[in-house]
C-alpha positions as CSV (number, residue, x, y, z in Angstrom):
1,X,-26.7,-48.1,-8.9
2,X,-27.6,-51.3,-7.1
3,X,-24.6,-53.4,-6.5
4,X,-25.0,-56.4,-4.1
5,X,-21.6,-57.9,-3.2
6,X,-19.4,-59.5,-0.5
7,X,-16.8,-57.3,0.9
8,X,-13.6,-58.6,2.6
9,X,-12.9,-57.5,6.2
10,X,-9.5,-58.5,7.3
11,X,-9.4,-61.3,4.7
12,X,-12.8,-62.7,5.7
13,X,-16.4,-62.3,4.7
14,X,-18.1,-59.8,7.0
15,X,-21.1,-60.7,9.1
16,X,-24.5,-59.2,8.3
17,X,-24.1,-57.1,11.4
18,X,-20.9,-55.6,10.0
19,X,-22.3,-54.9,6.5
20,X,-25.3,-53.1,7.9
21,X,-23.2,-51.1,10.4
22,X,-21.1,-49.9,7.4
23,X,-24.3,-48.3,5.9
24,X,-24.0,-50.6,2.8
25,X,-27.4,-51.4,1.3
26,X,-27.9,-55.2,1.6
27,X,-29.5,-57.3,-1.1
28,X,-30.5,-60.8,-0.2
29,X,-32.4,-63.8,-1.6
30,X,-34.5,-66.3,0.2
31,X,-35.1,-69.8,-1.1
32,X,-37.7,-72.5,-0.1
33,X,-36.5,-75.9,1.0
34,X,-36.9,-78.6,-1.9
35,X,-39.3,-81.4,-1.1
36,X,-37.5,-83.9,-3.3
37,X,-34.6,-84.4,-5.5
38,X,-36.2,-82.8,-8.5
39,X,-37.0,-79.7,-6.4
40,X,-33.5,-79.6,-5.3
41,X,-32.3,-79.5,-8.9
42,X,-34.6,-76.5,-9.5
43,X,-33.3,-74.8,-6.4
44,X,-29.7,-75.1,-7.4
45,X,-30.5,-73.7,-10.9
46,X,-32.0,-70.7,-9.2
47,X,-29.0,-70.4,-6.8
48,X,-26.5,-70.5,-9.7
49,X,-28.5,-68.0,-11.8
50,X,-28.6,-65.5,-8.9
51,X,-25.0,-66.1,-7.8
52,X,-23.6,-63.7,-10.4
53,X,-25.6,-60.8,-8.8
54,X,-23.3,-61.2,-5.8
55,X,-26.0,-60.7,-3.1
56,X,-25.0,-59.8,0.5
57,X,-26.5,-63.1,1.7
58,X,-28.9,-65.9,0.8
59,X,-31.0,-68.1,3.0
60,X,-33.1,-71.4,2.8
61,X,-36.2,-71.6,4.9
62,X,-37.5,-74.5,6.9
63,X,-40.6,-76.2,5.6
64,X,-44.0,-76.1,7.5
65,X,-43.6,-77.2,11.0
66,X,-39.8,-77.6,10.7
67,X,-40.5,-80.6,8.4
68,X,-37.4,-80.0,6.1
69,X,-34.8,-79.4,8.8
70,X,-32.2,-81.9,7.5
71,X,-32.5,-80.8,3.8
72,X,-32.5,-77.2,4.8
73,X,-29.3,-77.6,6.8
74,X,-27.7,-79.7,4.1
75,X,-28.4,-77.2,1.4
76,X,-27.2,-74.3,3.5
77,X,-24.0,-76.1,4.2
78,X,-23.5,-76.8,0.4
79,X,-24.1,-73.1,-0.3
80,X,-21.3,-72.3,2.2
81,X,-18.8,-74.8,0.8
82,X,-19.7,-74.9,-2.9
83,X,-20.6,-71.3,-3.9
84,X,-19.3,-67.8,-3.4
85,X,-22.5,-66.8,-1.6
86,X,-22.8,-66.0,2.1
87,X,-25.5,-68.2,3.6
88,X,-27.7,-67.3,6.6
89,X,-28.9,-70.4,8.4
90,X,-32.6,-70.6,9.3
91,X,-33.5,-72.0,12.7
92,X,-37.0,-72.4,14.2
93,X,-38.4,-73.5,17.6
94,X,-40.9,-75.8,16.0
95,X,-40.6,-79.4,17.1
96,X,-37.0,-79.1,18.4
97,X,-35.6,-79.7,21.9
98,X,-32.9,-77.3,23.1
99,X,-30.4,-80.0,22.5
100,X,-31.5,-80.4,18.8
101,X,-31.3,-76.7,18.4
102,X,-27.8,-76.6,19.8
103,X,-26.9,-79.4,17.4
104,X,-28.2,-77.5,14.4
105,X,-26.3,-74.4,15.3
106,X,-23.2,-76.5,15.7
107,X,-23.7,-78.0,12.2
108,X,-23.9,-74.5,10.8
109,X,-20.8,-73.4,12.6
110,X,-18.9,-76.4,11.4
111,X,-19.8,-75.4,7.9
112,X,-18.6,-71.9,8.4
113,X,-22.1,-70.4,8.6
114,X,-21.8,-67.6,11.2
115,X,-25.2,-65.8,10.4
116,X,-28.4,-67.3,11.7
117,X,-32.1,-66.2,11.4
118,X,-33.8,-67.2,14.6
119,X,-37.5,-67.7,14.3
120,X,-40.2,-69.2,16.4
121,X,-41.9,-70.6,13.3
122,X,-45.5,-71.5,12.4
123,X,-47.3,-74.3,14.2
124,X,-46.9,-77.8,12.6
125,X,-50.5,-77.5,11.2
126,X,-49.7,-74.1,9.7
127,X,-50.7,-70.5,10.4
128,X,-54.0,-70.2,12.4
129,X,-53.4,-73.5,14.4
130,X,-52.6,-73.4,18.1
131,X,-49.0,-73.1,19.0
132,X,-47.5,-75.8,21.2
133,X,-43.8,-75.8,22.1
134,X,-41.7,-78.9,22.2
135,X,-41.7,-80.1,25.8
136,X,-38.0,-79.7,26.0
137,X,-37.8,-76.8,23.6
138,X,-38.4,-73.1,23.4
139,X,-41.6,-71.1,23.4
140,X,-40.6,-67.8,21.9
141,X,-38.1,-66.5,19.3
142,X,-36.5,-64.2,21.9
143,X,-35.4,-67.4,23.8
144,X,-33.9,-68.8,20.6
145,X,-31.9,-65.6,20.0
146,X,-30.4,-65.9,23.4
147,X,-29.6,-69.6,22.8
148,X,-27.8,-68.8,19.5
149,X,-25.8,-65.9,21.0
150,X,-24.8,-68.1,24.0
151,X,-23.3,-70.6,21.5
152,X,-20.8,-68.3,19.8
153,X,-20.1,-65.1,17.9
154,X,-23.1,-65.3,15.5
155,X,-24.8,-62.5,13.8
156,X,-28.5,-63.1,14.5
157,X,-31.5,-62.0,12.5
158,X,-35.1,-62.2,13.4
159,X,-38.6,-61.7,11.8
160,X,-40.6,-58.5,11.8
161,X,-44.2,-57.9,10.8
162,X,-45.4,-54.7,9.0
163,X,-48.8,-56.3,9.0
164,X,-50.0,-57.6,12.4
165,X,-48.8,-61.0,13.3
166,X,-51.8,-63.4,13.4
167,X,-51.3,-64.1,17.1
168,X,-50.5,-60.5,18.1
169,X,-52.8,-58.2,20.0
170,X,-52.0,-55.3,17.8
171,X,-49.2,-53.5,15.9
172,X,-47.7,-51.9,19.0
173,X,-47.3,-55.4,20.5
174,X,-45.5,-56.5,17.4
175,X,-43.1,-53.6,17.7
176,X,-42.5,-54.4,21.5
177,X,-41.8,-58.1,20.6
178,X,-39.2,-57.0,17.9
179,X,-37.5,-54.7,20.5
180,X,-37.3,-57.5,23.0
181,X,-35.6,-59.6,20.4
182,X,-33.1,-56.9,19.7
183,X,-32.5,-56.5,23.5
184,X,-31.8,-60.3,23.6
185,X,-29.1,-60.0,21.0
186,X,-30.6,-59.8,17.5
187,X,-28.6,-57.7,15.1
188,X,-31.1,-57.2,12.3
189,X,-34.6,-58.1,11.3
190,X,-36.2,-59.2,8.0
191,X,-39.9,-58.4,7.5
192,X,-42.6,-60.8,6.2
193,X,-43.5,-59.8,2.7
194,X,-45.8,-56.8,2.0
195,X,-47.1,-55.0,-1.0
196,X,-47.0,-51.2,0.0
197,X,-44.4,-49.1,1.8
198,X,-46.5,-47.4,4.4
199,X,-46.9,-50.4,6.8
200,X,-43.2,-51.0,6.7
201,X,-42.3,-47.4,7.6
202,X,-45.0,-47.4,10.3
203,X,-43.3,-50.4,11.9
204,X,-39.9,-48.7,11.8
205,X,-41.3,-45.6,13.4
206,X,-43.0,-47.6,16.2
207,X,-39.8,-49.4,16.9
208,X,-37.6,-46.2,16.9
209,X,-40.1,-44.6,19.3
210,X,-39.3,-47.5,21.7
211,X,-35.6,-46.5,21.6
212,X,-34.5,-49.4,19.5
213,X,-32.3,-48.9,16.3
214,X,-32.3,-52.5,15.0
215,X,-32.0,-52.4,11.2
216,X,-35.2,-53.7,9.7
217,X,-34.8,-55.1,6.1
218,X,-37.9,-55.1,4.1
219,X,-39.1,-58.4,2.4
220,X,-40.3,-58.1,-1.2
221,X,-41.8,-60.8,-3.4
222,X,-42.5,-60.2,-7.1
223,X,-46.0,-61.5,-8.0
224,X,-45.8,-64.0,-10.7
225,X,-49.4,-65.4,-10.6
226,X,-52.7,-64.5,-9.1
227,X,-52.8,-67.9,-7.2
228,X,-49.4,-66.9,-5.7
229,X,-50.9,-63.7,-4.2
230,X,-53.9,-65.7,-2.7
231,X,-51.5,-68.2,-1.2
232,X,-49.1,-65.7,0.2
233,X,-52.0,-63.8,1.9
234,X,-53.2,-67.0,3.5
235,X,-49.7,-68.0,4.8
236,X,-48.3,-64.5,5.8
237,X,-51.3,-62.4,6.5
238,X,-50.0,-59.7,4.2
239,X,-52.7,-57.4,3.0
240,X,-52.8,-56.8,-0.8
241,X,-54.0,-53.2,-1.4
242,X,-57.0,-52.8,-3.7
243,X,-54.9,-50.6,-6.0
244,X,-52.6,-53.5,-6.6
245,X,-55.3,-56.1,-6.9
246,X,-56.9,-53.8,-9.6
247,X,-53.7,-53.9,-11.7
248,X,-54.0,-57.7,-12.0
249,X,-57.8,-58.1,-12.1
250,X,-58.2,-57.9,-15.9
251,X,-55.0,-59.8,-16.9
252,X,-55.6,-63.2,-18.4
253,X,-52.2,-63.8,-20.0
254,X,-49.7,-65.3,-17.5
255,X,-46.8,-63.3,-19.1
256,X,-48.7,-60.1,-18.6
257,X,-49.2,-61.0,-14.9
258,X,-45.5,-61.6,-14.5
259,X,-44.6,-58.4,-16.2
260,X,-46.9,-56.4,-14.0
261,X,-45.7,-58.2,-10.9
262,X,-42.1,-57.3,-11.7
263,X,-43.2,-53.7,-12.3
264,X,-45.0,-53.5,-8.9
265,X,-42.1,-55.1,-7.0
266,X,-39.6,-52.6,-8.7
267,X,-41.8,-49.7,-7.8
268,X,-42.0,-50.8,-4.2
269,X,-38.3,-51.5,-4.0
270,X,-37.4,-48.1,-5.4
271,X,-39.7,-46.4,-2.8
272,X,-38.2,-48.3,0.1
273,X,-34.6,-47.6,-0.9
274,X,-35.3,-44.0,-1.7
275,X,-36.8,-43.6,1.8
276,X,-33.7,-45.1,3.5
277,X,-34.5,-48.8,4.0
278,X,-31.3,-50.6,4.7
279,X,-31.7,-53.0,1.8
280,X,-34.0,-55.5,0.2
281,X,-34.8,-59.2,0.9
282,X,-36.3,-61.0,-2.1
283,X,-38.5,-64.0,-1.5
284,X,-37.7,-65.9,-4.7
285,X,-40.0,-69.0,-4.5
286,X,-37.0,-70.8,-6.1
287,X,-37.5,-68.9,-9.4
288,X,-34.8,-66.6,-10.3
289,X,-36.2,-64.8,-13.4
290,X,-38.6,-62.3,-11.7
291,X,-36.1,-61.4,-9.0
292,X,-33.3,-60.9,-11.6
293,X,-35.6,-58.6,-13.6
294,X,-36.4,-56.5,-10.5
295,X,-32.8,-56.4,-9.7
296,X,-31.8,-55.3,-13.3
297,X,-34.5,-52.5,-13.2
298,X,-33.0,-51.2,-10.0
299,X,-29.5,-51.1,-11.4
300,X,-30.3,-48.0,-13.4
301,X,-31.3,-46.1,-10.3
302,X,-28.5,-44.3,-8.2
303,X,-28.4,-45.3,-4.5
304,X,-27.7,-43.1,-1.5
305,X,-24.3,-43.6,0.1
306,X,-24.0,-45.0,3.5
307,X,-23.9,-41.8,5.4
308,X,-27.0,-40.4,3.7
309,X,-28.8,-43.7,4.2
310,X,-28.0,-43.5,8.0
311,X,-29.4,-40.0,8.1
312,X,-32.6,-41.0,6.4
313,X,-33.0,-44.0,8.8
314,X,-32.4,-41.7,11.8
315,X,-35.0,-39.3,10.5
316,X,-37.7,-42.0,10.6
317,X,-37.7,-41.7,14.4
């Protein structure tokens, strides 16, 4: 049975590094930064609705080009101080000097946030636009990983790409970049969203062949509208298989689209967990209902214990 929870280690909440090392399947939720006060109300409603599920951790992203840094940090601090949830602080290179990045990490630490997701981030103009680093900043996520690790005992996560990163030469290059981030000190990776399991496991095999055992948590997003699929493909580059597109092509009723979206996400999640994925990371879009429905569907399924899960992960090599 799926059971996401926070365990105590020596009277404290364990780091993501420690949870994964124990072989426990992680279940986490990612929220988008609110653009205004009304959006923040919706975000907190989703957070409170998902809190009883006791996820391993939650995170709040930066807006495009790092535009919501202050609000993202503030919400993350509130999660740490006002909820029972374990937050992972997002951090991107976009538009930030080294000094500003250190200040954000310091703010997270002061709020008790000891897990950080270190990302290069998309260019200010969005995916597809040229990347230009801050003149006093960092150029690559691997540099950001090193900076965070130099500042304290943080558990650091990074991004991974089952479908080719838009700026990457090929899939092998993506795997090599992920290995470099692990060598710089990253403890775990979370993938961009994807819609079928094969590219995820192909990425894991490529990374393992390079001698790297970094845990790679798959990112899943329940489809709740056709427009959402189109937007996610544009932003993330995730390919939507024709077989999945066909399941939505004749649906006119929004509730039917939602139901099929939950069904597709549940099927993918079961396939990933059955094959030994270390957990699931749900992109919620600040809406809790679809994620809760997928989670509820998974609760009826038995999960492998930690030892069996590790054996399956090792077998992927």
